[in-house]
C-alpha positions in Angstrom: 26.5 10.4 3.6 28.0 10.2 7.1 28.7 6.8 8.6 28.7 6.4 12.4 32.1 6.3 14.0 32.7 3.4 16.4 31.7 5.2 19.5 28.3 5.9 18.0 27.4 2.3 17.7 25.2 0.6 20.4 27.0 -1.1 23.2 24.3 -3.7 23.4 23.0 -6.6 21.2 20.9 -5.7 18.2 17.4 -7.0 17.9 17.6 -9.1 14.8 15.0 -9.0 12.1 14.7 -12.7 12.0 12.5 -12.5 15.1 9.2 -14.2 14.4 6.7 -12.0 12.7 3.6 -11.1 14.8 0.0 -10.8 13.9 -3.4 -11.3 15.6 -5.2 -11.6 19.0 -8.9 -11.5 19.3 -11.2 -14.1 17.7 -14.7 -12.6 17.6 -17.8 -14.2 16.2 -18.2 -13.0 12.6 -20.8 -10.5 11.6 -23.2 -11.6 9.0 -24.7 -9.6 6.1 -26.6 -10.3 3.0 -24.6 -9.4 -0.2 -26.6 -7.0 -2.2 -26.6 -6.6 -6.0 -23.6 -4.7 -7.3 -24.1 -1.2 -8.9 -24.2 -1.3 -12.7 -22.3 0.5 -15.4 -19.1 2.5 -15.6 -20.4 5.1 -13.1 -20.8 2.6 -10.2 -19.1 4.6 -7.5 -22.0 5.3 -5.3 -21.8 7.7 -2.3 -23.4 6.6 0.9 -23.9 10.1 2.2 -22.0 9.8 5.4 -18.2 9.6 5.0 -18.0 6.8 7.6 -20.7 4.3 6.3 -23.5 3.3 8.6 -22.4 -0.1 9.9 -21.6 -1.8 13.2 -18.0 -0.9 14.1 -15.8 -1.3 17.1 -14.7 1.8 19.1 -12.5 1.7 22.1 -14.1 2.7 25.4 -11.5 5.5 25.7 -9.3 7.1 23.1 -6.2 5.8 24.8 -3.0 7.4 23.5 -1.2 4.1 22.8 -4.1 2.8 20.6 -4.3 6.1 18.8 -0.6 5.9 17.9 -1.2 2.3 16.7 -4.1 3.6 14.6 -1.9 6.2 12.9 0.7 3.4 12.3 -2.0 1.6 10.3 -3.7 4.4 8.6 -0.9 6.8 7.7 2.7 6.7 6.5 3.7 7.1 10.1 2.6 8.9 13.4 3.7 12.4 14.1 3.1 14.4 17.3 0.9 16.9 15.4 -1.2 14.1 13.9 -1.6 12.4 17.2 -2.8 15.7 18.9 -5.3 16.2 16.1 -6.6 12.7 16.4 -7.0 13.0 20.1 -9.0 16.2 19.6 -11.5 14.8 17.0 -11.5 11.1 17.7 -11.1 8.1 15.3 -14.5 8.5 13.5 -14.0 12.2 13.1 -10.5 11.6 11.7 -11.9 9.0 9.2 -14.6 11.4 8.1 -11.9 14.1 7.6 -9.7 11.8 5.6 -12.5 10.5 3.4 -13.2 14.1 2.5 -9.6 15.3 2.2 -8.4 16.7 -1.2 -6.1 14.4 -3.0 -2.3 15.0 -3.1 -1.9 12.7 -6.0 0.5 13.1 -9.0 0.5 15.8 -11.7 -0.2 15.1 -15.3 3.2 15.2 -17.1 3.6 16.2 -20.7 3.3 13.2 -23.0 6.6 12.3 -24.7 7.6 10.5 -27.8 7.7 6.8 -27.4 11.4 6.7 -28.5 13.9 8.8 -26.7 14.8 11.9 -28.9 18.5 12.1 -29.9 18.7 15.6 -28.3 17.4 14.3 -24.9 20.3 14.8 -22.4 20.8 13.5 -18.9 18.2 15.5 -17.1 15.7 15.2 -20.0 16.0 11.4 -19.9 15.7 11.3 -16.1 12.7 13.6 -16.0 10.8 12.1 -18.9 11.9 8.5 -19.3 12.3 7.3 -15.7 10.1 7.1 -12.6 12.2 9.8 -11.0 9.6 12.6 -10.8 6.9 10.3 -9.6 9.1 8.6 -7.0 10.1 12.0 -5.6 6.5 13.1 -5.5 5.6 9.9 -3.7 7.9 10.7 -0.9 7.0 14.4 -0.7 3.3 13.4 -0.5 4.1 10.8 2.2 6.1 13.2 4.3 3.9 16.3 4.0 0.5 15.4 2.4 -2.5 15.6 4.7 -4.4 12.9 2.8 -2.5 10.1 4.6 -5.1 7.4 4.6 -5.8 7.8 0.8 -2.0 7.5 0.2 -1.7 4.3 2.2 -4.7 2.8 0.5 -3.7 3.8 -3.0 -0.3 2.3 -2.5 -1.9 -0.9 -1.2 -4.1 -0.9 -4.3 -1.0 -0.4 -6.5 0.4 -3.6 -4.9 -2.8 -5.4 -6.0 -3.7 -3.9 -9.4 0.0 -3.9 -10.5 1.5 -1.9 -13.3 5.3 -1.4 -13.2 7.7 1.3 -14.3 10.0 -1.5 -15.3 7.9 -1.8 -18.4 5.8 1.4 -18.5 9.0 3.5 -18.4 7.6 7.0 -19.0 6.3 8.9 -16.0 3.8 10.6 -18.2 2.4 7.1 -19.0 2.4 6.0 -15.3 0.9 9.2 -13.7 -2.7 8.6 -14.9 -2.6 5.1 -13.6 -1.6 6.4 -10.1 -4.3 9.1 -10.3 -6.8 6.3 -11.0 -5.8 4.6 -7.8 -5.9 7.8 -5.8 -9.3 8.8 -7.2 -10.9 5.5 -6.5 -9.3 4.7 -3.1 -12.4 5.8 -1.3 -14.9 5.0 -4.1 -16.5 1.8 -5.3 -14.3 -1.2 -6.1 -16.5 -1.9 -9.2 -15.7 1.5 -10.6 -12.0 1.0 -9.9 -12.0 -2.3 -11.8 -13.7 -0.6 -14.7 -11.3 2.4 -14.8 -8.2 0.3 -14.4 -9.3 -2.0 -17.2 -9.4 0.9 -19.6 -6.3 2.6 -18.3 -3.7 2.8 -21.0 -0.8 2.0 -18.7 -2.5 -1.2 -17.6 -3.5 -2.0 -21.2 0.1 -1.5 -22.3 1.5 -3.5 -19.3 -0.8 -6.5 -19.7 -1.2 -6.4 -23.5 -5.0 -5.6 -23.6 -4.1 -2.6 -25.8 -3.1 -4.9 -28.7 -5.7 -7.7 -28.2 -7.9 -8.1 -31.2 -10.5 -10.7 -32.4 -8.0 -12.3 -34.7 -5.3 -12.3 -32.0 -6.8 -12.2 -28.5 -4.3 -11.8 -25.7 -5.0 -13.6 -22.4 -2.8 -11.6 -20.1 -5.3 -9.2 -18.8 -8.2 -11.7 -18.7 -6.1 -13.9 -16.5 -4.7 -11.2 -14.1 -8.0 -9.4 -13.5 -9.3 -12.7 -12.1 -6.2 -14.2 -10.5 -4.7 -11.1 -8.9 -7.1 -8.2 -9.0 -10.4 -9.7 -7.8 -11.1 -13.3 -7.1 -7.9 -15.3 -6.9 -7.4 -18.9 -8.2 -9.4 -20.9 -5.6 -13.0 -20.6 -4.3 -13.1 -19.0 -0.8 -15.5 -19.1 2.1 -16.9 -15.8 3.3 -14.1 -15.8 6.0 -11.3 -16.2 3.4 -10.6 -19.8 4.0 -10.4 -22.2 1.1 -13.5 -24.1 -0.1 -12.6 -27.8 -0.5 -14.0 -30.6 -2.5 -14.9 -34.1 -1.2 -11.3 -35.1 -1.4 -10.1 -32.1 0.6 -8.6 -30.2 -2.4 -9.1 -26.5 -3.2 -11.7 -25.8 -5.8 -10.4 -23.7 -8.7 -12.2 -20.4 -9.3 -11.9 -20.7 -13.1 -10.1 -22.8 -15.7 -8.2 -22.1 -18.9 -11.4 -22.1 -20.9 -12.7 -19.2 -18.9 -9.5 -17.3 -19.5 -9.8 -17.9 -23.2 -13.4 -16.8 -23.3 -12.8 -13.7 -21.1 -9.9 -12.7 -23.3 -12.4 -12.4 -26.2 -14.3 -9.8 -24.1 -11.3 -7.6 -23.8 -10.7 -7.3 -27.6 -10.8 -4.1 -29.7 -9.3 -1.6 -27.2 -6.1 0.3 -28.1 -4.1 3.3 -27.0 -4.9 6.4 -29.0 -2.3 8.8 -30.3 -2.0 12.3 -28.8 0.3 13.2 -31.6 2.5 11.2 -34.1 4.7 9.0 -32.1 3.1 10.0 -28.8 0.7 7.5 -27.3 -2.2 9.0 -25.3 -1.9 7.6 -21.8 -4.1 10.2 -20.2 -7.5 9.2 -21.6 -9.2 5.8 -21.5 -8.3 3.4 -24.2 -10.0 3.8 -27.6 -12.5 1.2 -28.9 -12.4 0.0 -32.5 -15.5 -2.1 -33.3 -13.9 -3.9 -36.1 -11.3 -5.4 -33.8 -13.8 -6.7 -31.2 -15.0 -10.3 -31.0 -18.8 -10.1 -31.0 -19.5 -13.8 -30.5 -21.1 -15.2 -27.4 -18.7 -15.8 -24.5 -19.1 -18.0 -21.3 -17.1 -16.4 -18.5 -16.5 -16.9 -14.8 -19.4 -18.3 -12.9 -20.9 -19.7 -16.1 -22.2 -16.3 -17.0 -23.0 -16.0 -20.8 -22.3 -12.8 -22.6 -24.6 -12.8 -25.6 -23.4 -12.3 -29.1 -23.8 -9.1 -31.1 -23.1 -6.6 -28.3 -20.9 -3.6 -28.3 -17.5 -3.7 -26.7 -18.7 -1.5 -23.8 -21.7 -3.8 -23.2 -19.4 -6.8 -23.1 -16.9 -5.1 -20.9 -19.5 -3.9 -18.4 -21.1 -7.4 -18.1 -17.7 -9.0 -17.6 -16.8 -6.4 -14.9 -20.2 -7.0 -13.2 -19.7 -10.8 -13.3 -16.2 -10.5 -11.7 -17.3 -7.8 -9.2 -20.3 -9.9 -8.1 -18.3 -13.0 -7.5 -18.4 -14.0 -3.8 -14.6 -14.3 -3.6 -14.1 -10.5 -4.1 -15.0 -9.5 -0.6 -12.8 -11.9 1.3 -10.0 -11.6 -1.3 -9.8 -7.8 -1.1 -10.3 -7.8 2.7 -7.4 -10.1 3.2 -5.1 -7.9 1.0 -6.0 -4.7 2.8 -5.7 -6.3 6.3 -2.3 -7.7 5.4 -1.1 -4.3 4.1 -2.5 -2.1 6.8 -2.8 -4.2 10.0 -1.6 -7.8 10.2 -0.3 -10.6 8.0 -2.2 -13.4 9.8 -5.8 -12.2 10.5 -8.3 -14.6 11.9 -11.0 -15.8 9.6 -13.5 -13.9 11.7 -11.7 -10.6 11.0 -11.7 -11.3 7.3 -15.3 -12.2 7.3 -16.3 -9.0 9.1 -14.5 -6.9 6.5 -15.9 -9.0 3.6 -19.4 -8.5 5.0 -18.8 -4.7 4.9 -17.7 -5.1 1.2 -20.8 -7.1 0.4 -23.1 -4.5 2.1 -22.0 -1.1 3.5 -25.2 -1.0 5.7 -27.4 0.7 3.1 -27.3 -2.0 0.4 -24.2 -1.0 -1.6 -21.6 -3.5 -2.5 -18.0 -2.6 -2.9 -17.9 0.7 -0.9 -14.3 1.2 -0.1 -15.1 3.6 2.8 -17.1 0.8 4.4 -14.3 -1.7 3.8 -11.6 0.6 5.2 -13.7 1.5 8.2 -14.2 -2.2 8.9 -10.4 -2.9 8.5 -9.3 -0.1 10.8 -11.9 -0.2 13.5 -12.2 -4.0 14.0 -11.5 -5.3 17.5 -8.5 -7.1 16.1 -7.0 -3.9 14.7 -7.6 -1.8 17.8 -6.1 -2.0 21.3 -3.1 -0.5 23.2 -1.0 -3.6 23.0 -1.1 -7.0 21.2 0.6 -9.9 22.9 0.0 -12.8 20.6 3.2 -13.8 18.8 1.1 -14.1 15.6 0.1 -10.5 15.4 1.7 -7.8 13.2 3.5 -7.5 10.0 7.1 -6.7 8.9 7.2 -3.1 7.6 7.9 -3.0 3.9 10.8 -0.7 3.1 8.7 2.3 2.0 6.6 2.1 5.1 9.7 1.6 7.3 11.5 4.6 5.8 8.5 6.9 5.8 7.8 6.1 9.5 11.2 7.4 10.4 11.0 10.4 8.1 7.7 11.5 9.5 8.5 10.8 13.1 11.4 13.2 13.0 10.1 16.0 10.8 12.2 15.4 7.7 13.3 18.6 6.0 16.0 19.7 3.5 19.6 18.8 4.2 20.3 22.2 5.9 16.9 22.0 7.7 15.9 25.4 6.1 13.0 24.1 3.9 11.3 20.9 2.9 12.9 17.7 1.4 12.8 17.3 -2.3 11.7 13.7 -2.0 14.8 12.2 -3.5 14.6 9.1 -1.3 14.0 6.2 -3.7 17.7 5.3 -3.7 17.3 4.4 0.0 14.3 2.1 -0.5 15.9 0.7 -3.7 18.9 -0.3 -1.5 16.4 -2.2 0.6 15.1 -4.0 -2.6 11.9 -2.0 -3.1 12.0 0.4 -6.0 8.9 2.7 -5.8 6.5 2.1 -8.7 8.8 -0.5 -10.2 7.7 -3.9 -8.8 9.6 -6.6 -10.6 6.5 -8.4 -12.0 2.7 -8.5 -11.9 2.9 -10.2 -8.5 4.1 -6.9 -7.0 7.1 -6.2 -4.8 7.0 -9.5 -2.9 4.9 -12.7 -3.0 1.5 -12.4 -1.2 1.9 -16.0 0.1 5.5 -15.7 1.4 6.1 -17.4 4.8 7.6 -15.7 7.8 11.0 -17.4 8.6 10.9 -20.5 10.7 7.2 -20.2 11.4 3.9 -21.6 9.9 2.8 -18.0 9.5 2.5 -15.7 6.5 5.0 -12.9 6.2 4.7 -11.5 2.7 7.2 -8.6 3.3 9.9 -11.2 4.2 9.9 -12.0 0.5 12.3 -9.1 0.0 14.3 -9.5 3.3 17.4 -11.5 3.8 20.4 -11.3 6.1 22.0 -8.9 3.6 18.8 -6.9 3.4 18.7 -6.5 7.1 22.1 -4.8 6.9 20.8 -2.6 4.1 17.9 -1.5 6.4 20.4 -0.6 9.1 22.6 1.3 6.6 19.6 3.3 5.4 18.7 4.3 8.9 22.4 5.1 9.6 22.5 7.5 6.6 19.5 9.4 7.8 20.1 9.4 11.6 23.8 10.2 11.6 24.0 12.0 8.2 21.7 13.2 5.5 20.9 13.0 1.8 23.1 15.8 0.6 22.3 18.3 -2.1 23.3 17.0 -5.5 22.4 16.8 -9.1 19.3 14.7 -8.5 18.5 16.2 -5.0 18.2 20.0 -5.1 17.2 20.3 -1.5 18.5 17.1 0.1 16.9 15.5 3.1 17.7 15.4 6.8 15.9 14.5 10.0 15.2 17.4 12.4 16.1 16.3 16.0 15.9 19.8 17.5 12.6 19.1 19.3 14.2 16.1 21.0 17.4 17.7 22.3 15.8 19.0 25.5 15.1 15.3 26.5 18.7 14.2 26.0 19.7 15.1 29.6 17.5 12.3 30.8 18.0 9.1 28.7 15.1 7.5 30.5 12.7 10.3 29.5 14.1 10.3 25.9 13.6 6.6 25.4 10.2 6.8 27.0 9.1 9.4 24.5 10.6 7.5 21.6 8.7 4.4 22.8 5.5 6.4 22.9 5.7 7.9 19.3 7.6 5.1 17.5 6.2 2.0 19.2 2.9 3.1 20.9 4.4 2.1 24.2 5.0 -1.5 23.2 8.8 -1.5 23.7 9.9 -4.5 25.9 11.4 -3.8 29.3 14.7 -5.4 28.3 15.0 -3.3 25.1 14.2 -0.1 27.0 16.9 -0.9 29.6 19.5 -1.7 27.0 18.8 1.5 25.0 18.8 3.7 28.1 22.2 2.2 29.1 23.6 2.8 25.6 22.4 6.4 25.5 23.7 7.0 29.0 27.2 5.9 27.8 27.2 8.9 25.4 28.6 12.1 27.0 25.8 14.4 28.3 27.6 17.3 26.7 26.6 15.9 23.3 22.8 15.9 23.3 22.5 15.5 19.6 24.5 12.3 19.6 22.4 11.0 22.5 19.3 11.5 20.5 20.8 10.0 17.4 22.0 7.0 19.4 18.6 6.4 20.8 16.7 6.8 17.5 19.2 4.6 15.7 18.7 1.8 18.3 14.9 2.0 18.2 14.7 2.2 14.5 17.0 -0.7 13.8 15.3 -3.0 16.3 13.1 -5.8 15.1 10.5 -4.6 17.6 10.2 -1.4 15.6 10.4 -3.0 12.2 7.6 -5.4 12.9 4.5 -3.3 13.2 2.3 -4.6 16.1 
């Protein structure tokens, strides 16, 4: 990988990542909606007919170009000129309808393997069958080229909420059905997603539900489905703020007794065998009546599950109880807003999205299309430019890298074909290993603060001074070099700057176009002047280096790395 020589480096100060994170402008009176009864049973994903649910949504008076680029920053893995032209042609609602109906890129089912590595399994066999390598490559190929961009962004956000990790579920054939579950339900009903993820073998293996029996109930899944997947640890108001007791203290959502009782619900499920020594991670977990606790259980909200029921009856009643809890709307709304739009939304924003979760406009609770529509079309999400210092979020490494890859038409190392997607080493160098979060709390803590501010900045949980250099190095490798063809990278990866070379004769026009595509016109005047000066210092006889210099300076700036 080529490192930049000294004359390639900017002749101006770098915009440091320690700049305060930004997030949130408009405070609008919250919408109100009556929560309706949740759909029942394992087939609860209910279609509303229209792809964009019927609800009150905000739309800009004009489809201004800057706001449309911002929209693509929030709803895709990164704006491209082709996507922008298409969005301008069909409008935001048309684009959402199209995305909601788009076929899924997803992940292929891989042949199930023996649980233990066969003695004859060599280097490539181990890489392809006992590491996340094939899924990680597919992730980046999908992100760069897949048309179902919104589904991909949402599915990855759900992966960061309903966590299973390749650190423990080490076979890609075990992990792929879990990823397919997230893709399949990204635009469905959240109740259905909770049901399917509960019986997913990778989740059962990761959080020990697959070995939980009536004589030895395991509490891991019972705790995490509440704490992390649905309601959180404290009671919330409809706007996501904490409910407080008379002493001003948060009110717990559940206690240890509820965890113990709920663990008894999730007994009797195990992973079937596809063949001797080969667990079946494709089909839902298998129920064994003899291993299920059939006694009465009192779970969250004081709901009593009666004695003598089947395992599926117990499971469905527990999922209904969790899904119906008033915390779910604001809890999920907050997570999706953080991931797609801003780390510090106003309570009014959270409440409007939670209201869409509670009722999509036709009486259905948990409709993900309604929730996503509310997230992306809210007044706080839309607009050409946000000026509040609280607005925005630091781009996590996979978003940061994919933004650059898509903006500059990533191809193979020789630019003759497509990239093979071998890019996980770059995000790994930035402390985010795709599909291998370090623990059940995901890649970074949801409550991590932005440096030197009273604000949230979750992505800063994997950013330090050293990591800032790692980000710069990753951009350097792509902008001034490539990912070469090698044993793990049959095609390699390079950015295609050819469409930009014609602009190199005018540094002002070049930087203006980069500002438009990469930053929706939000580049500060001082940053623009500094980059134009640095690009002008490069000889006009070397248009490629001028483009590289400009892209490098924009991509390594804090103004670009903090999505606003």
